[in-house]
C-alpha positions as CSV (number, residue, x, y, z in Angstrom):
1,X,-0.2,-0.1,-0.6
2,X,3.0,2.1,0.7
3,X,3.9,2.1,-2.8
4,X,0.7,2.8,-4.0
5,X,0.8,5.7,-1.7
6,X,3.8,7.0,-3.0
7,X,3.3,6.4,-6.6
8,X,0.4,8.7,-6.7
9,X,1.4,11.1,-4.8
10,X,3.9,11.5,-7.0
11,X,1.5,11.7,-10.0
12,X,-0.2,14.6,-8.1
13,X,3.2,16.3,-7.8
14,X,3.9,15.9,-11.6
15,X,0.4,17.0,-12.5
16,X,0.7,20.2,-10.3
17,X,4.2,21.1,-11.7
18,X,3.3,20.4,-15.4
19,X,0.1,22.7,-14.4
20,X,1.6,25.4,-12.8
21,X,4.3,25.4,-15.8
22,X,1.4,25.8,-18.3
23,X,2.8,23.1,-20.2
24,X,0.4,19.8,-18.7
25,X,-1.5,19.5,-22.2
26,X,2.4,19.5,-23.9
27,X,3.3,16.3,-22.5
28,X,-0.4,14.9,-23.0
29,X,-1.0,13.6,-19.3
30,X,-4.0,11.7,-19.0
31,X,-7.0,12.8,-16.6
32,X,-6.8,9.1,-15.7
33,X,-3.7,7.4,-14.7
34,X,-3.3,3.3,-15.0
35,X,-1.1,2.2,-12.0
36,X,-1.0,-1.7,-12.3
37,X,0.4,-4.0,-9.4
38,X,0.8,-7.1,-8.3
39,X,-1.3,-7.6,-5.1
40,X,-4.6,-7.6,-5.3
41,X,-5.2,-6.6,-1.8
42,X,-3.6,-3.2,-2.3
43,X,-6.5,-3.2,-5.0
44,X,-9.1,-3.8,-3.1
45,X,-8.2,-1.9,-0.6
46,X,-8.2,0.9,-2.5
47,X,-12.2,0.3,-3.7
48,X,-13.7,-0.9,-0.4
49,X,-14.5,0.7,3.0
50,X,-11.2,1.2,5.7
51,X,-9.5,-1.3,7.7
52,X,-9.8,-0.6,11.1
53,X,-7.1,-0.7,13.8
54,X,-3.8,0.2,11.7
55,X,-3.9,4.1,11.3
56,X,-0.9,4.4,9.8
57,X,-2.7,2.0,7.3
58,X,-5.9,3.4,7.1
59,X,-4.0,7.0,6.1
60,X,-2.4,5.8,3.4
61,X,-6.0,3.7,1.9
62,X,-7.9,7.1,2.6
63,X,-5.1,9.3,0.0
64,X,-5.0,5.9,-2.8
65,X,-9.3,5.7,-2.1
66,X,-9.8,9.9,-2.6
67,X,-7.7,9.4,-6.2
68,X,-9.5,6.0,-7.1
69,X,-12.6,7.7,-6.5
70,X,-11.9,11.1,-8.1
71,X,-11.1,8.8,-11.0
72,X,-6.9,10.4,-11.4
73,X,-6.2,6.9,-10.6
74,X,-7.3,3.8,-11.9
75,X,-5.7,0.3,-10.5
76,X,-5.6,-2.4,-12.3
77,X,-4.0,-6.4,-11.4
78,X,-0.8,-6.6,-13.8
79,X,-1.2,-10.4,-12.8
80,X,-4.9,-11.1,-13.7
81,X,-5.6,-8.5,-16.9
82,X,-7.7,-6.3,-15.1
């Protein structure tokens, strides 16, 4: 989950930098970014309600989940092809 969160944060930062420099259209950054992961549990966490009792993981989940809901990123399982 930590790796997915870091990737989402990097994509958000990159998107904001390109937008600030007014070159986002030049680099054709997609509105929805596809991310591939081999951990089905992480993908399911990003789509469902938060885990209770693990606050540090819940913060990462919430950040990733917010970006999945807003369609900034879409998580796919690279092993299943979904």
